[in-house]
C-alpha positions as CSV (number, residue, x, y, z in Angstrom):
1,M,53.7,30.8,-82.7
2,V,51.6,28.5,-85.0
3,N,52.9,25.6,-86.4
4,P,51.7,24.6,-89.8
5,P,49.6,21.4,-89.7
6,D,51.5,18.5,-91.3
7,P,50.4,17.6,-95.0
8,V,48.3,15.2,-95.2
9,E,49.8,11.8,-96.7
10,L,48.0,10.9,-100.0
11,P,47.7,7.3,-100.8
12,Y,49.5,5.0,-103.4
13,G,51.6,8.3,-103.6
14,L,48.4,10.1,-105.7
15,S,48.6,13.8,-106.0
16,A,45.8,16.0,-104.5
17,E,44.9,16.9,-108.3
18,Q,44.4,12.7,-109.3
19,L,42.7,12.0,-105.9
20,R,40.2,15.3,-106.9
21,A,40.1,13.5,-110.6
22,C,39.3,10.1,-108.9
23,E,36.6,11.4,-106.5
24,D,34.9,12.7,-109.5
25,L,34.8,10.2,-111.0
26,H,32.9,8.1,-108.7
27,T,30.7,11.2,-107.9
28,N,29.9,11.1,-111.9
29,I,29.1,7.3,-112.6
30,G,29.0,6.1,-109.3
31,P,24.6,6.3,-109.1
32,G,24.4,5.0,-112.5
33,L,27.1,2.1,-112.1
34,M,24.8,0.7,-108.9
35,A,22.0,0.8,-110.9
36,M,23.0,-0.8,-113.2
37,L,24.3,-3.8,-111.2
38,R,21.1,-3.9,-109.3
39,S,19.5,-4.0,-112.6
40,N,21.6,-6.0,-114.8
41,F,22.1,-8.4,-111.5
42,S,19.5,-8.0,-109.3
43,L,21.6,-7.0,-106.4
44,S,20.4,-5.3,-103.7
45,I,21.3,-1.4,-102.9
46,A,24.0,-2.5,-100.5
47,D,25.7,-5.0,-102.4
48,S,25.6,-3.0,-105.6
49,E,27.5,0.0,-103.4
50,D,29.9,-2.2,-101.7
51,I,30.6,-3.4,-105.1
52,V,31.1,0.2,-106.9
53,Q,33.5,0.6,-103.5
54,V,36.2,-1.8,-104.1
55,A,36.0,-1.7,-107.8
56,F,37.3,1.7,-106.7
57,E,39.6,0.5,-104.6
58,K,41.2,-1.9,-107.0
59,L,41.2,1.5,-109.2
60,L,43.0,4.0,-106.5
61,P,46.5,1.9,-107.2
62,R,46.8,1.9,-110.2
63,W,45.3,5.5,-111.2
64,A,48.8,7.9,-111.7
65,G,49.6,5.0,-114.5
66,L,45.9,5.1,-115.8
67,D,44.9,7.2,-119.1
68,P,41.9,9.0,-117.4
69,S,39.7,8.8,-120.8
70,R,39.8,5.0,-119.8
71,A,39.7,5.6,-116.1
72,A,35.9,5.1,-116.5
73,G,35.8,1.8,-118.7
74,Y,38.0,0.1,-116.1
75,V,35.7,0.8,-113.0
76,R,32.6,-0.6,-115.2
77,Q,34.5,-3.6,-115.9
78,T,35.8,-4.2,-112.6
79,A,32.3,-3.5,-111.2
80,K,30.3,-5.9,-113.4
81,N,33.5,-8.4,-113.2
82,L,32.7,-8.5,-109.6
83,A,28.8,-8.7,-109.5
84,R,29.7,-11.5,-112.0
85,D,31.7,-13.6,-108.8
86,L,29.2,-12.5,-106.2
87,F,25.8,-14.2,-108.0
88,R,28.1,-16.7,-109.7
89,R,29.5,-17.4,-106.2
90,R,25.6,-17.2,-104.9
91,K,24.5,-19.6,-107.1
92,R,26.9,-22.3,-106.0
93,E,25.7,-21.9,-102.5
94,E,22.7,-21.9,-103.1
95,R,22.4,-25.4,-105.4
96,A,24.5,-26.3,-102.8
97,N,22.1,-25.8,-100.2
98,R,18.9,-27.7,-102.1
99,A,21.3,-30.3,-102.5
100,W,22.1,-31.0,-99.2
101,M,18.6,-30.8,-98.0
102,D,17.3,-32.7,-100.8
103,N,19.0,-35.4,-98.7
104,N,18.6,-34.6,-95.0
105,R,14.8,-33.6,-94.1
106,V,14.3,-33.1,-90.8
107,G,11.7,-35.8,-89.9
108,S,14.9,-38.5,-90.3
109,T,17.0,-36.3,-88.4
110,S,14.3,-35.8,-85.1
111,P,14.1,-38.9,-83.2
112,D,13.1,-37.0,-80.1
113,L,9.8,-36.2,-81.8
114,D,6.5,-37.7,-82.6
115,Q,5.5,-38.1,-86.4
116,P,3.0,-35.6,-86.1
117,T,4.8,-33.0,-84.8
118,A,8.3,-34.0,-86.6
119,A,6.6,-33.6,-90.2
120,A,4.8,-30.4,-88.9
121,L,8.2,-29.0,-88.3
122,G,9.5,-30.4,-91.6
123,R,7.2,-28.2,-93.2
124,A,7.2,-25.3,-90.7
125,I,11.3,-25.5,-90.9
126,D,10.8,-26.2,-95.5
127,G,9.2,-22.7,-95.5
128,L,11.9,-20.8,-94.5
129,E,14.4,-18.5,-96.2
130,P,17.0,-21.1,-98.2
131,K,19.4,-19.6,-95.8
132,Q,17.6,-20.2,-92.4
133,C,16.1,-23.4,-93.6
134,A,19.7,-24.8,-94.5
135,T,21.1,-23.3,-90.8
136,L,18.3,-25.2,-89.4
137,T,18.2,-28.3,-90.4
138,H,21.8,-28.4,-90.6
139,Q,21.5,-27.5,-86.5
140,L,19.3,-30.1,-86.2
141,A,21.1,-32.8,-87.3
142,G,23.3,-32.0,-84.7
143,R,26.1,-30.1,-86.0
144,E,27.8,-26.9,-84.7
145,D,28.0,-23.2,-85.7
146,A,31.7,-23.4,-87.1
147,E,31.0,-26.6,-89.0
148,I,27.7,-25.1,-90.9
149,A,29.4,-22.7,-91.4
150,T,32.3,-24.1,-93.8
151,L,29.1,-26.1,-95.4
152,L,27.3,-22.9,-96.3
153,S,30.2,-20.9,-97.1
154,V,29.9,-18.6,-94.6
155,V,31.0,-16.8,-91.6
156,P,29.6,-18.5,-88.0
157,A,28.7,-15.1,-87.4
158,T,25.8,-15.2,-90.3
159,V,25.0,-18.7,-88.7
160,R,23.6,-17.2,-85.6
161,S,21.8,-14.3,-87.2
162,N,20.1,-16.9,-89.7
163,R,18.6,-19.1,-86.7
164,R,17.5,-16.1,-84.5
165,K,16.0,-14.8,-87.4
166,A,14.8,-18.2,-88.4
167,I,13.9,-19.2,-84.7
168,P,10.5,-16.6,-84.3
169,N,9.6,-17.8,-87.9
170,V,9.6,-21.0,-87.1
171,R,7.6,-20.9,-84.3
172,R,4.8,-19.4,-85.6
173,A,4.4,-21.6,-88.3
174,L,5.2,-24.6,-86.1
175,V,2.2,-23.2,-84.3
176,S,0.2,-22.9,-87.7
177,E,1.1,-26.0,-88.8
178,L,0.1,-27.9,-85.5
179,E,-3.6,-26.2,-84.9
180,R,-4.0,-27.0,-89.2
181,D,-3.3,-31.1,-88.2
182,G,-5.5,-30.6,-84.9
183,E,-8.4,-30.1,-86.9
């Protein structure tokens, strides 16, 4: 005799019908909401997908007490608020990185290099993406990954990733700078 499967426990005490309605809402407004976030907030596809997912995660615990006709508006507003928070946080990080970099140039923190090489290295690093530039500048100043991560408001793995991506780029740029200086 075969035993029937155990009933699946649905999250937040929702009924299967309520969960289906939430999934239908995601299917109906998710793509348009992601497109709106990408255009209004200049977000990447991945960021917009993450924000829509988090907005629905915030909606799910409240679904049972929500008027279904207002659920779409709730998700839209939550997604917009999350996008604004992300946009503002990135702007703050950008300003902090720029301010720090303005006060900490590579040539002054690299005493082992001769002046032309230090200047070429500084120009090569300045040509990197801002996150990579900030990571290498902090690294050259003698900071550890954990300290750099705190300064840049990222996790240490991001610091390692930025450095890993930056080093080949700075090598190529440094070779070009030194060849240009040698001419």
